[in-house]
DOTOR-239458 format. One record per atom (N, C-alpha, C, CB): z, x, y; residue number from 0. Coordinates in steps of 0.001 Angstrom, whole numbers, plus 524288, in hexadecimal, padded with zeros to 5 digits. Atoms other than C-alpha are relative to their C-alpha. Glycine has a CB too. Example, Ala and Ser with C-alpha at 12.3 -4.5 7.8 and 13.67 -1.06 7.14 Angstrom:
2
w->80000	u->8037A	v->7FB5A	seq->0
w->81E78	u->8300C	v->7EE6C	seq->0
w->80000	u->80384	v->804B0	seq->0
w->804DE	u->7FC20	v->8001B	seq->0
w->7FFC4	u->7FCCC	v->7FB5A	seq->1
w->81BE4	u->83566	v->7FBDC	seq->1
w->802DA	u->7FCFE	v->80442	seq->1
w->7FA79	u->8019E	v->801CE	seq->1
end
This chain:
84
w->800FF	u->801B3	v->7FA0D	seq->0
w->AB950	u->18575	v->A8FC1	seq->0
w->7FCF1	u->7FB5B	v->80208	seq->0
w->7FD7B	u->803F6	v->8025E	seq->0
w->803C6	u->8060D	v->80101	seq->1
w->AB47C	u->17716	v->A919E	seq->1
w->7FC00	u->8021D	v->8059F	seq->1
w->804C7	u->7F7A8	v->80132	seq->1
w->80318	u->7FF89	v->7FA2D	seq->2
w->AA9F4	u->1778E	v->A9E28	seq->2
w->8026D	u->7FF82	v->80336	seq->2
w->7FC49	u->7FCF1	v->80183	seq->2
w->7FCAC	u->80126	v->7FBDE	seq->3
w->AB28C	u->1719F	v->AA6DD	seq->3
w->8032B	u->804B3	v->80096	seq->3
w->8032D	u->7FB24	v->7FF26	seq->3
w->7FD98	u->7FCDC	v->7FF16	seq->4
w->ABBAC	u->17DB9	v->AA469	seq->4
w->7FCD9	u->8040D	v->8016B	seq->4
w->802F5	u->80087	v->7FCD2	seq->4
w->8027B	u->7FB35	v->7FE1A	seq->5
w->AB1F1	u->1874F	v->AA60F	seq->5
w->7FD91	u->7FF80	v->806E3	seq->5
w->7FAD8	u->80122	v->7FB6D	seq->5
w->80373	u->8004F	v->7F967	seq->6
w->AAC20	u->182A1	v->AB1F9	seq->6
w->8066A	u->80324	v->8033F	seq->6
w->7FDCF	u->7F624	v->80351	seq->6
w->7F944	u->7FFA3	v->7FBEB	seq->7
w->ABC55	u->18242	v->AB753	seq->7
w->8010D	u->80475	v->80194	seq->7
w->805E3	u->7FEBF	v->7FD0B	seq->7
w->7FE4B	u->7FC72	v->8017C	seq->8
w->ABE67	u->18E8F	v->AB2F8	seq->8
w->7FB51	u->802F5	v->80214	seq->8
w->801BF	u->7FFEA	v->7FACA	seq->8
w->803E0	u->7FCB6	v->7FCA8	seq->9
w->AB09E	u->19505	v->AB9B5	seq->9
w->8017C	u->7FF6D	v->80451	seq->9
w->7FA99	u->7FEF1	v->7FFF5	seq->9
w->800DE	u->801B5	v->7FA6C	seq->10
w->AB307	u->18D24	v->AC599	seq->10
w->8061B	u->8031C	v->80159	seq->10
w->7FF23	u->7F819	v->8014A	seq->10
w->7FAD1	u->7FC92	v->7FE34	seq->11
w->AC116	u->194EB	v->AC5B7	seq->11
w->7FF7F	u->8058B	v->800C9	seq->11
w->8044E	u->7FFB2	v->7FC0E	seq->11
w->80193	u->7F968	v->8005C	seq->12
w->ABC0B	u->1A2FC	v->AC1D4	seq->12
w->7FC23	u->7FEFC	v->8073E	seq->12
w->7FA20	u->80263	v->7F7D9	seq->12
w->803A6	u->7FF63	v->7FBB9	seq->13
w->AB2B7	u->19F73	v->ACD6F	seq->13
w->80038	u->80170	v->805BA	seq->13
w->7FE34	u->7FC4F	v->80023	seq->13
w->7F9A8	u->7FE36	v->7FBDD	seq->14
w->ABC77	u->19DF6	v->AD8A3	seq->14
w->80324	u->80347	v->7FF56	seq->14
w->8041B	u->7FCAD	v->80073	seq->14
w->7FDC8	u->7FB24	v->7FF9A	seq->15
w->AC416	u->1A829	v->AD3FA	seq->15
w->7FBE3	u->8056C	v->7FFB6	seq->15
w->80403	u->7FFFA	v->7FB9A	seq->15
w->802E4	u->7FB11	v->7FE2B	seq->16
w->AB8D1	u->1B093	v->AD52F	seq->16
w->7FE70	u->8011C	v->80554	seq->16
w->7FB95	u->80054	v->7FD7D	seq->16
w->7FF90	u->80168	v->7FB9F	seq->17
w->AB54A	u->1ABDA	v->AE291	seq->17
w->8062C	u->80291	v->8039F	seq->17
w->7FF5A	u->7FA04	v->7FF10	seq->17
w->7FBC3	u->7FD53	v->7FC7A	seq->18
w->AC331	u->1AE2F	v->AE604	seq->18
w->800EE	u->805C3	v->7FFF7	seq->18
w->804F2	u->7FDE5	v->7FEBF	seq->18
w->7FEFF	u->7FC70	v->7FF7F	seq->19
w->AC490	u->1BA08	v->AE14B	seq->19
w->7FC17	u->803C0	v->8031E	seq->19
w->80150	u->800C3	v->7FBF7	seq->19
w->806AA	u->7FEB5	v->7FC01	seq->20
w->AB750	u->1BE2C	v->AE883	seq->20
w->800D6	u->80131	v->8043C	seq->20
w->7FBA7	u->7FB62	v->80153	seq->20
w->7FECB	u->801ED	v->7F958	seq->21
w->ABCFF	u->1B90D	v->AF597	seq->21
w->80454	u->805AC	v->7FFD0	seq->21
w->803EE	u->7F781	v->8019D	seq->21
w->7FA5F	u->7FBD9	v->7FEFD	seq->22
w->ACA60	u->1C0F3	v->AF264	seq->22
w->7FDAF	u->805F3	v->7FF06	seq->22
w->805F4	u->7FEAC	v->7FAAC	seq->22
w->8000E	u->7F9E3	v->80149	seq->23
w->AC40B	u->1CE10	v->AEE23	seq->23
w->7FD17	u->8026F	v->804F9	seq->23
w->7FC8B	u->8018E	v->7F9F4	seq->23
w->803B0	u->7FE16	v->7FBA1	seq->24
w->AB850	u->1CD10	v->AFACB	seq->24
w->805E2	u->801D8	v->8054A	seq->24
w->7FA6B	u->7F958	v->80251	seq->24
w->7FAF7	u->7FEB4	v->7FC27	seq->25
w->AC60E	u->1CB24	v->B0546	seq->25
w->801F6	u->8049E	v->7FEBE	seq->25
w->804B2	u->7FC2B	v->7FFC7	seq->25
w->7FAA1	u->7FB99	v->8010A	seq->26
w->ACF99	u->1D58D	v->AFEB3	seq->26
w->7FB89	u->80600	v->7FEBE	seq->26
w->8055D	u->7FD8F	v->7F85A	seq->26
w->80130	u->7FC6D	v->801A8	seq->27
w->AC7A4	u->1DFB6	v->AF943	seq->27
w->7FA0D	u->8018E	v->8042B	seq->27
w->7FFF0	u->7FEFC	v->7F9E7	seq->27
w->80353	u->7FEF0	v->7FC1A	seq->28
w->AB903	u->1DD97	v->AFFE4	seq->28
w->80060	u->801C1	v->80624	seq->28
w->7FDF3	u->7FC64	v->7FFD3	seq->28
w->7FF9F	u->7FFD5	v->7FBF1	seq->29
w->ABD9D	u->1D9CE	v->B0E5E	seq->29
w->804A7	u->802C0	v->80272	seq->29
w->7FF4D	u->7FBEF	v->800F2	seq->29
w->7FCE2	u->7FC9B	v->7FDBA	seq->30
w->ACA28	u->1E273	v->B0E30	seq->30
w->7FF74	u->80610	v->7FE8E	seq->30
w->804DB	u->7FE29	v->7FEFA	seq->30
w->7FFD6	u->7F9F7	v->7FFA1	seq->31
w->AC581	u->1EFDD	v->B08CB	seq->31
w->7F8E0	u->8004B	v->7FE8B	seq->31
w->80547	u->803A3	v->7FA94	seq->31
w->804F6	u->7FEA2	v->80112	seq->32
w->AB67B	u->1EFAB	v->B04A2	seq->32
w->7FC42	u->7FF0C	v->80491	seq->32
w->7FE6D	u->7FD50	v->7FB74	seq->32
w->801B4	u->801E6	v->7FB67	seq->33
w->AB09B	u->1E8B5	v->B11A9	seq->33
w->8026C	u->8028A	v->80692	seq->33
w->80153	u->7FA39	v->7FF05	seq->33
w->7FB5A	u->7FFA6	v->7FA0B	seq->34
w->ABCE1	u->1EC8D	v->B1ACF	seq->34
w->7FC40	u->801FE	v->803C8	seq->34
w->8063D	u->80513	v->7FFC3	seq->34
w->8029C	u->7FCBD	v->7FD36	seq->35
w->AB4A9	u->1F6B8	v->B226B	seq->35
w->7FD0F	u->7FC7C	v->803B9	seq->35
w->7FCD6	u->80388	v->7FCC5	seq->35
w->804F1	u->80437	v->7FB86	seq->36
w->AA9CE	u->1EC7E	v->B2600	seq->36
w->802C3	u->7FB7A	v->802F7	seq->36
w->7FA8C	u->7FC06	v->7FBE0	seq->36
w->7FDB1	u->805B3	v->7FCA9	seq->37
w->AB1F7	u->1E126	v->B2886	seq->37
w->804F1	u->8034A	v->80407	seq->37
w->803B5	u->7F9E8	v->7FA62	seq->37
w->7FC66	u->7FCE6	v->7FBE7	seq->38
w->ABAD7	u->1EB6B	v->B30B8	seq->38
w->7FE9E	u->7FE5D	v->80658	seq->38
w->7FEDB	u->806E5	v->7FF24	seq->38
w->80355	u->8007D	v->7FCC3	seq->39
w->AB138	u->1E898	v->B3BF0	seq->39
w->8001F	u->7FCB8	v->80385	seq->39
w->7FCB6	u->7FFB1	v->7FE4B	seq->39
w->7FEC7	u->804A9	v->7FD52	seq->40
w->AB66C	u->1DC14	v->B3E90	seq->40
w->804E8	u->7FEF9	v->7FE1E	seq->40
w->7FC53	u->7FB9A	v->7FF52	seq->40
w->7F9BA	u->7FDEB	v->80056	seq->41
w->AC382	u->1D9F8	v->B443A	seq->41
w->80169	u->7F985	v->7FF93	seq->41
w->80341	u->8045E	v->8068B	seq->41
w->7FC24	u->805DD	v->8015B	seq->42
w->ACD84	u->1CE79	v->B3F29	seq->42
w->805BF	u->80182	v->8043F	seq->42
w->80280	u->7FF76	v->7F70A	seq->42
w->7FA33	u->7FDB5	v->7FEA7	seq->43
w->AD963	u->1CD7C	v->B4870	seq->43
w->8014F	u->80417	v->80273	seq->43
w->80292	u->800F2	v->7FC59	seq->43
w->7FEEE	u->7FAC2	v->7FE21	seq->44
w->AD731	u->1DB2E	v->B4D9F	seq->44
w->8000A	u->80426	v->7FBC5	seq->44
w->8050E	u->8000D	v->802B7	seq->44
w->7FFF8	u->7FBB2	v->80687	seq->45
w->AD588	u->1DFFA	v->B3F33	seq->45
w->7FA3A	u->80068	v->7FEBF	seq->45
w->8038D	u->7FC9A	v->7F941	seq->45
w->803F7	u->801AD	v->802C9	seq->46
w->ACB2E	u->1E56E	v->B381E	seq->46
w->7FFDF	u->7FBFB	v->7FC75	seq->46
w->7FE9A	u->80342	v->7FDFF	seq->46
w->800F1	u->804F1	v->803B4	seq->47
w->AC5AF	u->1D9A8	v->B2EF1	seq->47
w->80106	u->801DC	v->7FC1E	seq->47
w->7FB06	u->7FD4D	v->7FF81	seq->47
w->7FE4A	u->7FE02	v->8062C	seq->48
w->AC623	u->1E265	v->B2336	seq->48
w->8044E	u->80178	v->7FEB4	seq->48
w->7FDAD	u->803F8	v->7FE1A	seq->48
w->7FAC4	u->8008C	v->80072	seq->49
w->AD38C	u->1E672	v->B266D	seq->49
w->802A3	u->7FAB6	v->7FEFB	seq->49
w->801D0	u->801EE	v->80437	seq->49
w->7FBFC	u->803E0	v->7FFAB	seq->50
w->AD8C8	u->1DA12	v->B2821	seq->50
w->7FE8B	u->7FDFE	v->7F8CD	seq->50
w->7FECE	u->7FAA4	v->8061F	seq->50
w->800AD	u->80176	v->804B0	seq->51
w->AD18B	u->1D578	v->B1B4A	seq->51
w->8020F	u->801EC	v->7FBFC	seq->51
w->7FC49	u->7FFF9	v->7FF41	seq->51
w->7FC41	u->7FB81	v->8051C	seq->52
w->AD9A5	u->1E124	v->B131D	seq->52
w->805E9	u->7FE7A	v->8023C	seq->52
w->7FE98	u->80922	v->800B3	seq->52
w->7F961	u->7FF3A	v->7FDF7	seq->53
w->AE627	u->1DE6A	v->B19E8	seq->53
w->80260	u->7F7BC	v->800E6	seq->53
w->7FFDD	u->80514	v->8091A	seq->53
w->7FC5F	u->804F8	v->7FEBC	seq->54
w->AE781	u->1CF44	v->B1CAD	seq->54
w->7FAFA	u->7FC25	v->7FDD3	seq->54
w->8026F	u->7FF09	v->807B5	seq->54
w->80486	u->803B0	v->7FF61	seq->55
w->ADAE9	u->1C722	v->B1BBD	seq->55
w->7FF5A	u->7FEAC	v->7FA2F	seq->55
w->7FA76	u->8029C	v->802F5	seq->55
w->80055	u->80129	v->80724	seq->56
w->ADA77	u->1C886	v->B0BD8	seq->56
w->8040E	u->7FD6C	v->7FE13	seq->56
w->80009	u->80527	v->7FC28	seq->56
w->7F9D8	u->80287	v->8036C	seq->57
w->AE7E2	u->1C317	v->B096C	seq->57
w->7FF7B	u->7F9AB	v->8028F	seq->57
w->807FA	u->80412	v->802B0	seq->57
w->801C1	u->8071B	v->7FC4E	seq->58
w->AE40B	u->1B6D2	v->B1419	seq->58
w->7FA3A	u->7FE0C	v->7FBC4	seq->58
w->7FC90	u->8014E	v->809FF	seq->58
w->80370	u->802D1	v->80244	seq->59
w->AD7F6	u->1B505	v->B0AD0	seq->59
w->802F3	u->80142	v->7FB2D	seq->59
w->7FA01	u->8012F	v->800BC	seq->59
w->7FDD2	u->800B2	v->8056C	seq->60
w->ADF3A	u->1B6E0	v->AFE1D	seq->60
w->80450	u->7FC26	v->7FF59	seq->60
w->801F3	u->804F8	v->7FE15	seq->60
w->7FB99	u->804C1	v->7FF16	seq->61
w->AEA05	u->1AC69	v->B0240	seq->61
w->7FA90	u->7F9A0	v->7FFA7	seq->61
w->80453	u->80143	v->808C2	seq->61
w->806E3	u->803CC	v->8009B	seq->62
w->ADBD3	u->1A537	v->B045F	seq->62
w->7FEE1	u->7FC3F	v->7FAD2	seq->62
w->7FA18	u->80517	v->7FF3B	seq->62
w->8024F	u->8016A	v->804B3	seq->63
w->AD771	u->1A50B	v->AF8BB	seq->63
w->80473	u->7FE96	v->7FAF7	seq->63
w->7FC37	u->804D0	v->7FEA0	seq->63
w->7FD9B	u->80364	v->801D9	seq->64
w->AE2A8	u->1A20E	v->AF1EF	seq->64
w->7FFDD	u->7FA44	v->80050	seq->64
w->8032D	u->8013F	v->800E7	seq->64
w->7FE91	u->806B6	v->7FD7E	seq->65
w->AE2F4	u->193D5	v->AF7EB	seq->65
w->7F9F7	u->7FDCF	v->7FE31	seq->65
w->80173	u->7FF3F	v->808E9	seq->65
w->804D1	u->8019C	v->80052	seq->66
w->AD3D4	u->1935B	v->AF6B1	seq->66
w->7FF59	u->7FED2	v->7FAF8	seq->66
w->7FC78	u->8034E	v->801D9	seq->66
w->7FEFE	u->7FF82	v->8063D	seq->67
w->AD65A	u->197AB	v->AE7FA	seq->67
w->8012D	u->7FAF6	v->7FD1C	seq->67
w->804D6	u->803AA	v->7FEDD	seq->67
w->7FCDE	u->8023C	v->7FFC5	seq->68
w->AE01D	u->18E18	v->AE5E6	seq->68
w->7FF57	u->7F9F7	v->800FC	seq->68
w->80242	u->8027B	v->802A4	seq->68
w->80488	u->805C7	v->80106	seq->69
w->AD71A	u->1828D	v->AEA97	seq->69
w->7FBB5	u->7FE2F	v->7FF44	seq->69
w->7FF65	u->7FD8B	v->8024B	seq->69
w->806A7	u->80157	v->80443	seq->70
w->ACB41	u->18481	v->AE404	seq->70
w->802D3	u->80086	v->7FA23	seq->70
w->7F932	u->80691	v->800B3	seq->70
w->7FD9A	u->800C9	v->8055B	seq->71
w->AD39B	u->18666	v->AD848	seq->71
w->7FECD	u->7F970	v->8007A	seq->71
w->80750	u->80250	v->7FF31	seq->71
w->7FEF2	u->805CF	v->7FFB0	seq->72
w->AD80A	u->17910	v->ADB96	seq->72
w->7FB98	u->7FAC5	v->7FE6B	seq->72
w->8015E	u->7FF7D	v->805AE	seq->72
w->80675	u->8010D	v->7FE2E	seq->73
w->ACAAD	u->173F4	v->ADEE3	seq->73
w->7FD0C	u->7FFF4	v->7FA91	seq->73
w->7FD12	u->80577	v->80465	seq->73
w->801D1	u->7FFA4	v->804F4	seq->74
w->AC692	u->17814	v->AD0EE	seq->74
w->8037A	u->7FC46	v->7FC7A	seq->74
w->80008	u->805BE	v->7FE45	seq->74
w->7FB09	u->802CB	v->803E3	seq->75
w->AD26E	u->173A8	v->ACA37	seq->75
w->7FD3E	u->7F9E1	v->7FFE6	seq->75
w->807D1	u->8000D	v->80387	seq->75
w->8024D	u->804B2	v->7FFEE	seq->76
w->ACE31	u->165C6	v->ACDF3	seq->76
w->7FBCB	u->7FDA1	v->7FFDC	seq->76
w->800D8	u->7FEB5	v->8023F	seq->76
w->80514	u->80162	v->80156	seq->77
w->AC02B	u->166B2	v->ACD49	seq->77
w->7FE8F	u->7FF42	v->7FB55	seq->77
w->7FD15	u->802DD	v->80181	seq->77
w->7FD81	u->7FEBF	v->80417	seq->78
w->AC332	u->16AE0	v->ABF78	seq->78
w->8031D	u->7FB30	v->7FB78	seq->78
w->80385	u->80388	v->80281	seq->78
w->7FAEF	u->803DA	v->800FA	seq->79
w->ACD91	u->16051	v->ABDB9	seq->79
w->8038E	u->80320	v->7FD9D	seq->79
w->7FF22	u->7FAD5	v->7FC54	seq->79
w->7FEE6	u->7FBD7	v->80351	seq->80
w->AD617	u->16CD5	v->AB8D4	seq->80
w->80498	u->7FFCE	v->8042D	seq->80
w->7FBA5	u->8056E	v->7FEBE	seq->80
w->7FB5A	u->7FEA3	v->7FE05	seq->81
w->AE00B	u->16A22	v->AC3BB	seq->81
w->8057C	u->7FDD4	v->7FF39	seq->81
w->7FF31	u->7FFC9	v->8042B	seq->81
w->7FAC4	u->8009C	v->80089	seq->82
w->AEF50	u->16859	v->AC386	seq->82
w->80281	u->7FB0D	v->800B4	seq->82
w->80214	u->80313	v->802F4	seq->82
w->7FD88	u->803A7	v->7FE40	seq->83
w->AF1A4	u->15D10	v->ACC68	seq->83
w->7FD29	u->7FA99	v->7FDF9	seq->83
w->8006D	u->800D8	v->8059F	seq->83
end
């Protein structure tokens, strides 16, 4: 693999790692590990830990899909491997 291909693959893996870290922190971290600490904060009348575990994580996951698609398109254009 040439230097451009290695740089593209490295940037792709870095983006994927960041997206997965956010996913983990929101689902497992906010919904389970830090739920007791977050429950002191209310959002819409519900404890924040409960909200993340039941609803907030889904919103964040959907947002991550759009963020990932946008950032991958930007990477593809940067490395001139885009389809259009």
